[in-house]
VOTORRO-309855 format. One record per residue: residue in one letter; x, y, z of N, C-alpha, C, O, CB in turn. Coordinates in steps of 0.02 Angstrom, whole numbers, plus 50000, padded with zeros to 5 digits. Each point is the difference from the previous one (the first is absolute). Glycine has a CB too. Example, Ala and Ser with C-alpha at 12.3 -4.5 7.8 and 13.67 -1.06 7.14 Angstrom:
<sites>
A506604971650390499555005950000500455006050000500524999950033498534994250029
S500775011249902500425005950003499615005550037500255005550008500344991349884
</sites>
This chain:
<sites>
M554965542250451499895004849974499195001250007499744995749965501365002549965
A498465005350096499364999849987499595000949940500095004249956500154998250135
R499354993749912499724999849939499515007149978499785003750044500314982449980
P499815014849921499695008449974499174997150024499714994650008501265011349850
Q498895000350146499214999550014499644998149947500125001949942499935006350133
R499434987649942499664996349937499415006249982499685003850037500504980950005
I499845014049878499585003649969499324995949977500064995049963501005012150006
E498474994650047499334995549990499495005649967499985005850018500194985250098
Y499435006249831499565003849951499484993849991500154994150006500795015149925
E498384993750051499634994149970500274996249933500385002549959498675003850091
G500734988449947500414997149946500544997450001500034994149982499535011849980
A501194998250064500524996349995500134992450009499684995950033500505014249990
V500264989249945500234992849999500864999850037500495003449985498624993949884
Y500824997550182500644998550048500424994549980499684996449962499705007550129
H501154994149918500444994950008500174999950069500495003250018499914997549871
V499304996350150500004998750074500544995350028500024994749969498785007150022
T501504998550041500574995450034499944999850080499895005250030500954998149871
A499214992150125500144998450083500464994249999500034995049964498785008750086
R501574998650002500434994150021500074998750072499875004750038500724997449864
G499634991150127500034998250062500425005450038500365004149971499474983749996
N500105011950086500565003050051500624996949995500064993950000499145008550078
E501345002049917500714997449999499934993449942500294994650007500055009450138
R499294997549807499984995249940499714991950017500014995049964501105012849989
R498654993050113499764993950017499414997449950499825002949949500555000250172
A499374991349902499434995449956499335002250019499864999550060500834989849937
I498895013049964499475002250025499504995249991499415001550011500955009049974
F499834983449995499614993649968500444994750026500604999549989498895005649896
L500144991250148500334994850024499884994149959500484997249974499495007750132
D499374992649886499754993449954499475003649957499935006149993500224983150098
D499525006249885499525002749963499275002250034499635003549963501024989549953
R499135005550145499505001950040500135006950003499495003550001500354986250060
D500785013649941500185007950018499555002549932499485003250000501994996950068
R498914997549877499795002949931499365000349960499885003149948501104993850054
E498684999850031499234996649986499735005550044499675004449973500394980850011
R500085015050096499735007450035500185005949969499535003849988500554991550113
F500635006849880500045006149964499565001349943499885005849982501184993450053
L498654994849931499705001049922499255002550028499675004949983501044984049930
R499165006450132499205002350014500035006750041499505003549995500014983650014
V500885014750021499995007150021500065005349938499645004749983500924991250130
L499975001749862500045005249918499344999849971499735005449987501504991549971
G498494998350032499374999849962499545003850024499725004249964500474985950007
E499625009050109499485003150031500195008749994499575004450006500184983750081
S500835012749901500175006650005499945003849944499835005950001500804990950075
V499534999149861499705003249936499255002350004499785005649988501024986849949
E498895002550079499194999450003499785006750063499535004049992500414979449977
W500435016650080499835005950048500055006349967499535003849991500874990250102
F500285007149888500185007449978499905000949917500275004549968500674996350137
E498674994549869499855003349936500645001749956500025004749960498955000050099
T501644989949957500755000149958499764995249944499504996349998501525005050105
R499444999949855500174996349946500684996549991500485003049976498755004549985
L500814986950055500714995650014500084997949928499614996049974500274998850158
Y500545007549843500394997349946500204993349990499754995949962500555013750048
L500374989550043500254993650009500485001550056500195005650018499654989549861
F500334998650147500354999450061500574994349977500014997449945498895006250144
C501474995349956500664995750035500174998950074500365004250027500074999949879
L499344990550130500304999550057500544995449999499964994049986499095009350061
M501585000849972500504994850012500114999750080499655002650043500954999449835
D500064993750131500014999050066500035004450066499834998350057500534994249878
N499945014450040500155005450048499705007849972500075005550028501104986850010
H498465006249898499765006049991499514999249944500014995349960501015010450084
V498564999449956499415000349939500085005149958500315005250012498874990750055
H500465002149868499995005249949499295000149993499664995050012501475003549927
L498545008650036499265000649973500005005349962500275005350017499164990250073
V500365003849868499815006049935499275000750023499674994850007501155001749871
V498885009650134499385000650016499805008449979500395004750001499734984650098
E499255010749885499795008749972499425000950069499664995650025500385004349796
T500005006050195499565002750058499455005349960500105005950011500974993250095
P498604999849866499465004449991499605004550046499625004649984500404987649949
R500185005150136499615005150056500735003050035500005002450057498654989449978
A501805007849933500655003850042499984997450065499895003550050500095007849892
N500114982650060500044997050073500544995850024499954997150055498955003149932
L501724999149970500534995250001500064998750085499954994450024500725010149850
G499435000450159500275000550059499424994750044500224994550019500435019449961
Q498774987450032499544996350031499964993149985499934995750043499575013849962
F500574989449922499954993749969500464996550019499864994550023499685008949895
M501184998950078500534997350033499974998650068500184994450017500325010549907
H499334998550114499845001050082499854993250017500314995750032499175016549973
R499704987749954499634993150033500214993749975499794994750023499245011349990
I501424994649936500444992449983500504999350057500124994250019499885006449844
E500275004050164500594999850040499734998550061500324996150036500375011549904
T498734994950083499894999550058499674992750024500124997150053499855015849936
A499544984549952499824994350002500364994449990499784994550019499495011049963
Y501244995149992500484996549988500384997950054500054994450026499895010549880
T500395002150113500564998650067499634995550056500174994850028500465017949960
V498854990850017499484996450080500014992249988500164995850042498745014749974
Y500934988449927499994992249980500704997449996500024994250020498915007049910
F501745001550048500574997449999500224999850078500174994650024500055009649850
N499785000650159500254998650065499664995250056500324997250044500095013649926
R498934988950022499884996650034500074992649988500134996150046499355013449980
R500424988349904500234994949988500604996250007500064994050011499235009949945
H501255001250033500554998350012500375000250077500544997550014499355005749866
D499655000350162500255002150067500405005149989500564998050018499394991950032
R500105015849929500565005149989499515006350017499404999450013501494994349883
C499485012350101499875006250004500315006049976500554999049975499104995450097
G500155012049929500355003949950499905002849937499455002249986501024992550067
H500025005649904499915002649929500024996049962500484996350013499895011950001
L499314990149936500014994349953500515002049936500404995949976498295000650063
T501245009849941500185001449960500385006249991499755005050025499494987849959
Q501475008049977500455004049998499805008249988499945001549940500674987450025
G499295015950078500125006449993499075000349973499584995950021502125006249947
R498155003449985499414999849972500074998049921500535000149969499065008550122
Y499714989549882500064997249930500195004949951499845005950007499344986150020
G501195005649919500275002949953499305001249942499544996049995501824998150041
A498715011049932499445001549959500145005649927499925006150003499404991450126
R500834999749826500075004949952499334999849940499634995349988501815003650039
L498555007849943499615001249967500084997749935500495002549973499345005050100
V499814988149887500134997449942499705003149928499394999349989500724991150093
E500255012649875499664999649938499734995549961500414996049977500125010350032
K498814992949974499674995149987500164997649918500415003349968498725001050134
D500544990149867500234997349957500634995649982500074994350020499265013749976
A501094995349967500544996549981500584999150063500424995550001499265009149874
Y500265000850177500324999950054499804994550047500374995650023499785015849955
A499094989450036499734994450039500034993449968499974995150037499325012750012
L500764991449891500184992349971500644997950030500084995650042499365005949842
R501045002450088500734998150027500074998750064500374995550021500045010849906
L499264997350109500054998450070499614994950022500154998550057500105011849958
S499264986149958499724995550009500414993949989499844994950030499265012049950
R501284993249990500534993649966500564999250051500324994850011499535008149855
Y500225003650166500695000950048499574998750072500355000650050500545010249872
V498614988050087499744999050065499934991949993500244995950038499105016849985
H500314986349926499814992049991500814996349989500044994050015498545008149914
L501845000250054500634995949996500544999750061500574997850001499255005049878
N499735000750177500354999450049500224994450034500515000550035499045007949961
P500104985349998500024993150034500714996649960500314995650031498175003049993
V501735003349912500444997249969500535005049988500364999649950498854992450008
F500825011850077500615004550013500405000750068500395004650013499005001249907
T500454988950124500304999150049500694997149988500114996849949498815002950101
A501625001550003500674996549997499934992649974500324998749949500105008650149
A499264988449927500024993849979499604999149952500194995449964500115001450126
A499155006049890499694998349935500535002049924500104996549951498615006150125
R501525003549937500385002849958500644995049955500165000249941499475010350147
K500604985549962500564995649972499534994249946500224996949952500735004550176
R498554998649892499804993849950499755001349932499805005749987499914988950110
P500284999549845499805001049946499415005349992499645001050049500834988049939
A499395014949948499385003249981499414996450003499525002250032501105003649905
R499374987350026499514996049996499804997550073499404999550013500994997849867
V500055001350163499744999450075499775006450029499484999150031501314991849987
R499395014249982499765006350019499235000149982499565000350044501625005449938
I498684993949952499435001149961499504995550045499485002650021501124999649853
A499594990350140499664996950020499695000450077499454998350022501124997049883
L499975007750126500035002850072499495005749995499484999550033501824997849997
L498785006649941499525007049979499214997949980499525003750011501655002849931
R498784987050027499284998449986499734996350052499394999249996500775000849892
Q500184997050168499804997050053500035003150064499964997650056500304994349881
Y499835014550041500035004650072499325001950014499655002449956501495003250026
R498594993350093499285000650019499845006950018499495003249989500494985350050
W500585013249993499985005350038499955007949984500125004550040500384986650005
S499265009749877499965004949957499375001749963499464997450014501614999749984
S498995006549965499455001249949500054997549930499524999549962500345009750103
Y500754989449920500264997549939499704993449973499864999349940501145006650095
R498914988750016499594994949953499315000149991499714995849966501074997750063
S498885012250006499315001549963500175004149950499894997749944499375001650149
Y500955005649910500175003649926500094996049938499735001449947500815006550118
I499884986949945500054995249926499564994749997500104995549959501055006050032
G498264998550055499564994549981500194993050038499614995349992500255010949891
S500674993050155500104994950043499604998550057500064994650029500865007549933
E498645002750058499604997550056499395005649980500025003349947500994991550161
K498555005749933499305003349995500165007850027500365001350049498854986549976
P500475016649936500225007150030499865000950064499574996250022500275008549883
L500444999950138499925002450068499535005750006500115005349970501014991150052
A498475002950008499335004550009500075005550007499625004349979499914989350062
F501265007850007500125007550033500475003249954500235005550015499644991450110
V500314999749813500645001449956499505002549934499464998249976501664991350074
D499295014849939499665006049929500414998549937500455003849980499285007750100
Y500144984549899500574997249929499965004249946500494999849963499374988350054
A499595016449964499915003649939500485005249981500225000649943498704997250078
P501245005750025500465005249993500774999549971500315004049964498954998950127
I500934991249934500664997749982499914996749929500325002349953500064995850173
L499174996449868499904997049950499755003449942500114997249946499824995050127
A499765013149925499805004749959500635004349949500035002149943498964998150158
T501494999649960500615003949958500454992849957500435001849960499775010650153
V499734982449894500254994349954499945000449933499445001249979500334992650101
S500645005549884499845002049910499774993549977500434996549972500585012749994
S498304988150041499674994349975499175000550013499705004050036501474989149986
G498655002949946499205000749994499804995850074500314995450027499525004449815
P499615003350177499684997950063500134992750018500214998250055498915010149922
R500744986949965499914993450032500764996750000500094994550026498555003949930
R501865005050014500644997050015500405004050047500604998550004499374996549888
R499765010950151500565003750037500224996750055500535001650026499075008249942
A500034985350056500454994550053500614999349964500545002550015498504989750035
Q500815003349889500664997449961500645006250014500525000150032498634992849857
A500555011350075500545007049995500295001450041500595001649995498935003049953
Y500054995450125500175003550052500704994750033500575001350020497985005249998
R501124988249976500614993850022500624999149964500494998650035498624995149995
R500975006849902500585002249962500475006150025500584999250019498694996449891
F500355011150086500125004550031500364998950049500575001849989498645001849973
V500684993650100500265001550070500564994349994500575001050019498275004050058
E500934988449892500644995750014500735000949949500544997150002498454994250042
S500745014249913500715001849956500365003950048500565001749981499004999149894
G500275001250185500415003450034500374997550048500435003550027498955003149946
I500504986450048500654995050009500635000249972500514999250033498724994749977
E500755007149936500694999049962500145007849985500575002050014499244984749924
T499865016850041500135006949970499795004050064499425000150021500344997949840
L500705005050165499805004050066499855006249974500455002849969500274991750116
D498605009049923499855007249988500455005150034499755003050048499114993349940
A501865005649994500395004050035499735007549987500115003850046500904987549947
A498675011349951499735006049994499395000550053499905005250031500524995349843
F499254994750131499535001550056500234999350068499705003750039499534993049887
L501294999250102500315001650060500285006950012499945002950054500274985949942
E500085013749954500275006949978499465005350031500095004650040500504990749839
E498885002750091499325007250007499904997950070500015004750040499154997249831
K500734992050155499764998650069500495003950048499745002150052499764985849916
A501115013250023500375001650045500115008949987500425003350030500104982849978
A499105015849952500215006649976499645004550053500245005450020499904991749847
S499325000550152499685004550066499624996350051499624995549981500235013749945
P500214992450148499754997050056499195000650004499624996650035501565006050021
L498665002349902499255001049998499674996349961499524996950023500615012650000
C500064989949890499504996249973500394997749941500605001249994498325004950049
L500724990349911500344994949949499605002849940499394999449998500884988650078
G500085015049876499745000749937500485004549963500595000250016498244997850023
S500925005749911500325003849963500405007250019499845002450055499324991149887
E501185009050033500465006050024499445004350019499945001550059501174997849863
A498355003650024499495005050014499384999150050499625004450022500744997949866
F499654989550126499684997350059500255002350055499655002650044500114988449905
R500855008350055500564999450048499975008250017499985001450060500854986849889
D499165015650017499995006350010499365002050030499945002750055500844998449857
R498874997850059499225001450028500024997250083499935004250044499374993449819
I500764997750149500084997950066500395002550053499864999450059499904993049886
R500865011350027500385003850031499795006550043500145002850054500444991949860
T498925006250020499855007850020499324998650040499795004650035500785003049849
L499054986550114499444998850047500364998950069499775002750051499404991749858
Y501325002250091500314998450071500265006350027499825001250058500544987149913
A500085016949995500235006050025499345005050028500025003250053501094995149858
N498375001850047499495003050024499624997650068499735003850040500254998649840
L500054990050125499744997050070500505002450054499785002950049499684985849897
V501245010250047500405001250051499985008350025500215002150054500514987249896
K498985014550000500045008250012499284999450057500075003750048500525003149804
T498814989650147499345001050002499914994550077499555000550041500115002749797
T500774993250163499744993650041500425000850060500605000549989499104990849912
P500085009050174500554999950056500464993149991499814994549977499345012650112
R501314994149929500344991850020500044996050033500325000850052500055001949920
R499394992550016499824995250058500054991749977499874998149943499265012150107
E501094985050014500254993849954499304996949993499485000950032501854996450013
D498824998349894499384997049974500294992550023500484997249973499025011849912
V500094988250177500114994250024499514993849978499944994850032500545012650057
A499194994149849499434995849973500284992350014499704996650041499845012849859
F500974988350070500114994850017500504996050040500214994449986499265008349937
R500735001750141500404998950033499574998850082500254998950055500695007849848
R498374994050077499694997850070500114992850019500214996049958498895012350022
T500794990250073500224992750054499434996349986500094993949999500575010750110
G498634997949876499534995149996499834997350058499974993950007500385004349897
T499495006750154499864999150073499164996149998499515002149968501385010850079
R499134981749993499564998250002499455002750040500235003150048500464989749916
V498535007250034499495001250016499804994550054500094994349979499765012149913
S499894994250175499614995750032499394995749957499805002349947500565006050148
V499434986849928499444996849979499455003550029499525000049961501044989550026
E499335013450063499545002150022499995008349992499525003150025500454985850045
D500445013949903499985007849972499654998849926499455002449984501795002850083
I499194990649888499634997649933499174999050009499665003349961501504990150007
L498545002850072499394997049997499725006950029499515002149969500644983450045
A500065018350035499475005850010500095005049946499505003449987500494995350138
V500515002349843499915004249930499494998049956499595004249982501534997650018
V498844991349976499724996349961499215000650030499595002849963501574989650005
C498695005950079499275001850039499935005349989499655000849950500314993350133
G500235011349942499825007550001499895001649935499515003649992501134999550102
R499724995249848499865003049941499584997749969499775003049951501085000050043
L498894990450026499524996149955499235001750046499454998249981501584990349966
G499085014550105499354999850041499754993750028499404999050010500315009749922
I500784986750082499764993250031500175000050070500285004950025499874988549872
G499685001050140500194998050052500494995549995500114997349946498965005550090
R501354995350029500674995249979499804991549988500344995749972500495013250113
E498394990249952499704993549977499824998849941499994994049985499715005750103
A500125004449870499905000049936500614996949949499894997749944499345012350096
L501364990549989500544997549967500074994550013500494997549973499965010650021
L499184987750047500104992450015499214996249972499794994350011501165008350115
R498805002349841499374995149966500235000249921500435003249970498405000350122
R500774992849893499934998549910499445003549987499454999350028501004988649953
R499715016549966499415004049967499885000449924500425003249968499775003450128
R499334990849873499975000249930500165006849977499845005050032499344986049967
D501155009349946500235006549972500175005150035499825005749987499624991749942
S500975000850126500305005850031500694999449980500154994349982499085006650115
F501245003349900500774999950005500385001750069500625000250005499255003149875
D499604998150182500285003150054500694994050019500565002350013498095004950033
R501274987749955500504995050024500624998949957500494996650016498564998050034
A500865008349901500604997949930500215006450008500595000149981498924991149917
I500305015050124500285005750014500504999450061500555002650000498445002849948
A500784991350097500414999250063500584996449997500555000950027498524999650026
S500714994849905500494993449984500635002649961500534996850002498424994349986
R500985015249973500465003149933500405003650047500615000049993498585001949892
M500465001850176500335003950031500444997050057500505002850024498655004549937
L500634987750054500394995150060500604998549979500515000150035498564994250005
C500915003649875500654995549975500445007249982500604999950012498784986449925
D500355018950040500475004649974500205005050066500525003249994498934995949874
H500325001350169500215004950049500214996050081500415002150040498685007649885
A500574985350081500314995750070500554996449980500494999350036498444998550021
G501034999249873500414994349983499784993550018500364995250016500465012049991
L498554993049989499694991950028500034996349936499915003549950499144999750148
T501094988549890499774996649954499154999149984499535002250032501644993149997
Q498835002149933499234998449964499754996550065499555002850032500674994749821
R500084996150172499834996050057499855003750052499435000250024501204991749943
Q499965012150059499675004950058499565004749996499745002550050501094996149982
V499045003349904499405004850017499374996350000499495002350025501075007449924
A499504982450011499324996650010499864998050080499454998150021500674996749851
Q500455005950166499944999050066499645007350037499515000550037501624990249953
V499225013249988499735006850039499265000149979499595001550043501565006249952
L498624990749940499355004449976499484994250006499445000649974501125008949933
G499654984550131499594993249992499794997049931499474997249988500115006750116
I500834996949862499864997649922500314994449999500464999550041499495010549899
G499924984450016500064992549989500724999650004500324998350049498654999049878
S501235004350022500834998249984500325005249968499645004649978500184983850004
G500905011950009500305005149963499654999449918499755004949973501474994550113
A498814996649894499804997949942499275004149985499865002349944500854985450073
C498905012750034499475004849990500055007450010499635004149973499864986650055
V500965010650008500385006250000500195002249932499915005849980500524991250130
S499794999049858500335001249946499545000949937500125003549951500814990350106
Q498525002349952499425001249953499485005950020499565002149963500554985250012
H500045015150093499625005850006500445006149979499655004849983499634989650110
L501375006749904500505004049957499885000249941499815005249975500924992850084
R499354996849909499874999849923499245003049971499995003649950500824985250057
K498555009350031499435004949986500135005850007500045003549949499294990050080
L500785009650040500115005849994500445002949952499715004449970499984994150126
A500845000849888500315001849945499765000949931500185004449961500444991250105
G498964999749925499544999849937499455005650009499905004549960500294982350022
Q499555012250065499435005950009500315006850015499625004849997499534986750052
M501495009749968500315006650001500205001949921500265005649995500234992250135
E499434999149818500305001149927499315004649976500065005349970500824981450001
S498495010750045499415004349981499745004050044499625004649984500134988049951
D500415006150125499615004750051500455004250046500364998450047498734993149954
R500705016649959500555006150022499854999750060500485000250039499625007949873
I499284991550114499825002850074500264995850051500175002550054498805002249909
L501094988150026500374995150040500805001050003500344999250050498714993049917
R501175009549972500595003149987500385004150043500554998650024498985000349889
D500105006750096500055006850037499984997450073500485001550035498905006749873
R500194988850114499904997650068500564996050017500345001350050498484999049942
V501284994849969500714995950019500595005550011500305000350054499374988749866
R500435014350040500555004549984499935004850069500535002250022499434997349827
D499685001550172499815005250052500194996550081500275003150046498625002149863
I500914988150092500084996950044500854998650001500355001150049498324995049946
A501485002249965500714999249992500485006050023500524999950034499124992749873
D499965013650058500475006250017500115001550077500535001950025499035003349865
E499784993550149499925001950068500374992450042500245001150056498455008449919
I501344985650008500554996350036500715001449981500444997850037498754993849973
H500985012149933500695001949981500165005550045500585001750011499364994949868
R499595006050146500205008150033500014996450071500305003450042498995008449877
I500484982850102499994997050062500814998050012500335001350051498314994149935
S501535001849968500694995749980500525006750015500404999650046499104989949841
E500475016050074500445006550011500075001450066500555001550024499115003349879
N499784994950133500025004250074500364994850038500455001650040498375005849962
N501014986049987500414994950030500585000750006500265000050056499154994149914
K500995006749966500645000949984500325006950040500545000250029499164993349852
S499815012250113500385006050044499965000150069500245004550033499555002149883
L499854987450112499934998250066500614995650036500084998850060498685002049905
K501604997549986500524995050009500575004650010500574997850010498964992249918
</sites>
């Protein structure tokens, strides 16, 4: 059955899920997970979203995200494109990586977002294998799980720069200095005592998660959307991640930056030209950092990694640079879309 059209408005909070095609794995090892988190962090920065929390499982992903600019579709499209190009190239495959379009439910803030965060963070210990273990073992597994935001929420590791912890922790009934411990107790209490009421509320509507009044309001918004919006398929998370050739990418980069191709082969102080080209080659051609180093005449893959880190750091404070990089990525994406239509 087709999923309902998505409601987007400024400041909305969503529970986003994406599953592997035919429930297959979308992460085969830690290198894949690290790449996804890099893409996720960059996308949070690019699209000025607020990522509350995340959890990566072998064959699916959970995100809780707020979109002040009402741009969830663009945010998710960028994540899907960059990660799928990488995954298909690295694992020598082609075609869709995820099953249909991503799911996105609107979430009522405060208490419902807090209970949702517990549900998301507990995913690693509610697998078929983990359920059979004693509670104390499951708690230990949860605290050791590296691929969610939980460890940084409870202070077991440093906060992640791309995660906004404040909205969830502000809803915990405790003083500011003790919220991490209180949040840990709240989440881990759900290992033995299932929140049945929350699961019923989660199942009450495919559109949203919240109180009855909130569900009624969203139903009204959705009914108006259906009346006023032409029906069309949303394929924002079904795209196959078509690669763009190295030559096409470099042509776009040089054209947008107003430089010649030879400029990308020279080291220039205080210039991000090579870093921008490196980012586009990784994201849209699926090249490894070592391969990018060979194309651009940079010393090594480690040097490319350093260029990318500096670019990301500068983009945090330089909106002009951020917009320029986004415009380049948009033009390369249009080439990718055109390539698919010609197949």
